[in-house]
N, C-alpha and C positions, 0 to 999 in steps of 0.2 A: 163556752168555749175555753180552751186549755191551752195554754202556752207552752210550747215545747222548747226546752233548753237543751242545746246541743254541749254535750261534755267532751272535752279534749281526749283522743284516744292515747292510752297509755302504751307504751312500746312494749310489743310483745316479745314472748321470750327468744324468737327466731328473728329479730329484726336486727338491722345490720349495725345499729347503735349498740346493741348488748353483746351480740356476738361475733366471733370470727371463725372465717372458713379457711382452712389452711391446706394448700396442696403439697403434699410430701415430696421433698427433693425437687421441688420447682420454684421459680422465679415468682413471687407473689404480687397480685396486681395490686393489693393495698399496700402503701408504704408505711413500715414500721421503723421504731427508732434504733439506732446503732446499738450494739452490745458492748457498750464502754462502762466502765466503773469509774465513779469520779467521787471520792469521799473528801477532797481538799475543801476547808473553809473558806480559801481566800483565792483570788486571783491576782496577777502583780498589780493591777491597777486598784483593787480595792483594799489590798492588805494594809496600807499605810493610814486611810481613812477609817477603817472598821476598827483595826486595834486601838488606836487614838480614842475613839467614841468610846469603845469599851472601857478603858481605863479612866477618862475623865468624867463619864457619866456616875462614877461613885464621887460622893462628896470629899472623901477623903483627900484625892488626888487633886480635884478641883480646887480645893481650900488652898493647898501648898501652891498650886500654880498661879492663884491670886496673890497671895503673899509674895512669891518669887517675884512676879509683876510689879507690885507696889513699890519695889525697891529700886526700880528705875528712877521713881519721881526722887530728886534730891532731899524734899521736905519730909519724906516718909522714910528715907533710907536709914536703916540701923544696922551699924557693923558693914561689912564686904558682902558685894552681891554674889560671890561665888559660894557664901555659905549656905545660900537659899536654892540657888539653881543646881550646884553639882549633887546634892541628894535627890533631887526630883528628877534630873536627868539620868543618874545612874539607875534608879528604879525603872524609869521607861525604857533604857537600854537593855536591862535585863529581860524585862517583858517581852519588848519586840523583839528579843534573840529569841527566847523560848517559844514563843508563837510561831516566829519563821521556821525553826528548826523543826518542830512539830509538824508543820503543814508541808514542808519539804518531805519530811519520812512518808507521809501519808500519800503524797504525789508519786514518790518513788515506789511505794507498794502499789498503787493502782497501776504504773506504768508495768510492772512485772506482772500483775495478773491480767492485764489486756494484752500482752506479748505472748502470753503462755498459748503454746502450739497444742492443735487438737486433730484428731484423725478424723476426716469427714468422707463420707461415701458420695460420690459424684455421680448421677447415672445418667448416662447417655443415652438418649432414644435412638432406635434404629431407623436412621433416616436413608435416604438415598444416596449411594456413595458412587464417587467415580464420573457425576455427571460434568464436571469443570476441569478433569484432568487435562484434556485434548485442547485447551481453548489457546496454548501458545503455538500449535501445530497448525501448519498450512498445506494446502495442495492435497493432493489424493492420499498421500499417507496420512495427514491428519484425519481425513474423512474417513477413511478405513478404520483407523484408531477410535475416533468417536462412534462408528457404526457398531464396532465389535464391542466397546464397552457398553453400549444401550442395549444390544442382545443381552450380553452377560447380566446385565441390571435386571431386565425384564424376566429373565430364567430364573434369578435368585427369588424373584417376587413372587413368581407364580409357584414356585416351589414352597414357598411360606404360606400360601392361601389354605386356610382351614387348618395350620398347625397351630395346636393350643400349647404345645410344650415349648414352643419358642419363648426365649426371655423377652419381656417387654422393653429391657434396657441392658446397656454393657454398665457394669460397675467398675469405677476407678476411685482409688484412694487417694486423697489429696490432704495436705497438712495446711490449717488455716489458724492464723492468731484467733485469740477469743474476740478481739475488738471486731474482726471481719465476719465473724457468724452472724446469718441471717436467719429470720423466722424461715421453718420448713427444711433447714439442714438438717441431714442425718449425721448424729456424732457416734462415734466408737468409744466408748469409755472403759478403762480398765481399772484395776484395782488401785486403791488409793489416789484416784484421780478426782481432782474437785470439778464438779459439776459446773458449767460457765454461764448456763441459763436455765430458765425453767423448761423443763423436757418432758416428752411422753415417751415412757419405755416401748419399745417395740418387740424388742427381742433380747433373751438372755442367755447366753453361750457360756455352758463351764468350760472353766480352764484348769481342772485339776489334773493331778500328774497321771492317774490313772486313765482318765478320758484322752490325755495328750498321747500316752502309750497305745492306746486303742487306736487313734486317729493317725498317728506315724505308722502303725503296721497296716492300717486300711491303705493308707496310701502308698506304702511300699508294694504291696501286693497290687495295687491298682497300676503303679508305674510298670511294674513286671509284664501285667497283662497287655498293656500298651505297646511295651517293647515287641512282645511276643507277635501282637497284630501288625505292628510295622514291619516286623520282618516277612510275615505271611503276606501283606499288601503294602510293598513298597512305593506303588504308584500313588496311594494316599496319602495327602500332606496332612500334618498335624497342626492343630492351632491352640494356644494357650491364652485363657481369659487372664486380664489383668488381676482379678482378685478371685481367689479360692472360696465360695460361698460354702459356709457350714454346713454340713449334711444333717439329718434328723437324729444322727447318734452322737453328735456334739453339741447339740440344743439341750439345755435343760428342759426337761420333761414338762415342769410345772411354770417355767420361764421366771424362777425366784430370784430375788437379788435383795442385797442388804445395804443400807446407807446409813452415814453417821449425818446426824442434824445438830450437832451441837454448836456450830457456827451460826445457826439459823433460830434455833428455840431454846439453847441451853441444855436439852436433854443429852445424856451421854449415852441410852441406850440405843442399840442398832435397831432401825425400824426396815420391817419387811416390804417390800415393793414387788410386783409382779408385772409380766409384759401382758399386753391384752392378747387373750386366746386366739383373736382372728389374725394377729400379726406373729406370734411366736413361731408356728411352723411354715411362715411365708418366706421366700426365698428374697434375699435383698434386691435382686433384678426386677422384683414385682413392686418396690416400695413405691413406684411412680402412680400406681393405681389407687393410692392409699388417699383419702380426704379426711381431714379432722375438723370438727366442729366444736368450738369450746366459747365459754363467756368472756367478757372483757376482763381487763386486768385486776385483779383484787390481792388486798393484802392479808387475806385469810389463809394462813399454811395449811389448816387443817381441813379444808373443804374444796371440793373441786368437783364439776361434773360437765360432761363433754360426749361427745359420739364421734366414732371412727369407721369409716366406710371403705370397704373393698369394691372399687369399681371394676366392671367387666373390661376384657381386654379390647382394645380398639379394633376395629374392622380391618381388614386387609384392604389396599388399594385397587384391588383387581376384584370384582364380584364375583361369586362362584355361580357356574350355571343354573339355570332354575331346574327345579326338581319339584316332583309331586309330594316329597315327603315334606310334612308341615315343620317349618323351621321354629325353633324354640327361642324366645326372646331371654338374652342374658339378664340376670338379677344382679342386683348390689347388695351384698352383704354388709351389714352393721351391727357393732357392739356397744354398749355402753361403756364410758371411761370413768373412773373414780378416782380419789386420792391415792389408792394403792398402785395406780398405774403411772404415777407422776414422780419427778423427782426435781426438787427445786433448786435454784440458784445457790451456792456457796455450800453446798451439801458435799459429802465425799461417797465415793462407791467404795464400801468396806468388804465386800465379799469376793471371792475368787472367782468371778465370772466377767466376761465380756460382754458389753450391754450396747444394743443399738438403740439409739434415742433421738427423736425429732425435736428441734428447738421451737417452743410454743410462744414463750414471751422474752424478750431482750431488753437488757439495758434498766432503763427506769421503770418498765413495766413489770419487771420481775418481782416476786413476792418479797424477796429480800429487800429491795430498793423501796417498795412501797410500805413497808413496815418499818422503816429505819426513818426516825426523826432526824430533823436538820441539826447540826451540831452547835452548839453553843458555847460560850465562855463560862467557865465555871468561877464561882467565888467561894472562898472557903469561908468557915465560920470565925477564923480569926481575923479576916479582912472585915467582916460584918461588922465584927465586937470594936475594931479600932476606928470604923467609920461613925459608928454611934458616938463613941467617946469623943472624935473630932468634933461632931456636930454640937457637943454639951461644951468643948473648950470654945468653939465658935462663937456661941451665944454668949457664954461668960465674959468672952474678950470685947464684944460689942457692948455689953451691958457696962462694963466697967469703962470703956471708952466714952460711953454717953454721961456716966456719973463724974468723972472725973474731967 
């Protein structure tokens, strides 16, 4: 008879404990930490206790404190009390002032970094519009208005049935501070701009002078054609999109971008980063269809593995009439993500490109925060040498007091 031993199942690579799944440009189901930077060593409540502990844990300061307290007793008093208290108080005041000023400057730099503004692409899905516009109307006029809006809405939805060229969402540019950025937000980064969080590069758009001239000339030709079209058909109304999405002529063919990582790993050489081939030619209005799977937060700055998926477009609200032609099931395209598709927090975009990137890790879960050790008080070699000499002096003083 053999006894079987049940072993605990190890977490698989696809488990929720090790991986995170992010829907791009959408509110995430799982809560993630805020994207705030805090390098301060103290809080208003912990400043005085922590600084005093750091000072008096040295035998040097503790010895002179005990000597100053002994002068309170008349039997042990030698000279004036101020000659013992004043030097110790002066040293403590200088130390506390220096620590307080340094921590205030750190808090100020953190506030500037957290308040820095970034351009975010907000994607608004095409929902039903005008359903609640006539709630304030009453009587037959309100009923006719609601009926007219409903008929127009049904007509628009029927026209959109089977239209694959219709954008999945409307793109609106908004400005957010770095501390308000959340996982899944799509950022627009430009040259010499700091990356506020760990991001995945979706698209790289060239902004060179030659490309700008080509784009401006193309836009002028397009505007002239639209004006001619408007003159020929005056009854047609014109619509303007909130954001002009870049065409393939303005997108970098390879999706290349260069970043500076000297604030992260100390290396001054620029590093090449590329956008995922699945998203380089994708319009910004289709970012809602993207889903990213990545590992848990890690402090390894030179290693990353993940997957990006392009989901099929959502089906229309109205089903098409049945047909004898067999329907094809839409498939999900996917591609692997590596370290070449990432840009970690505190790196700087160095190339003359405009980059669309999605936030993956924020705040304390970024590579920069995880690889940074907690700050501690530094002690110089001179202080350590004086501390050793004071120990010897204390031992000699105690020995002489016992002998005499």
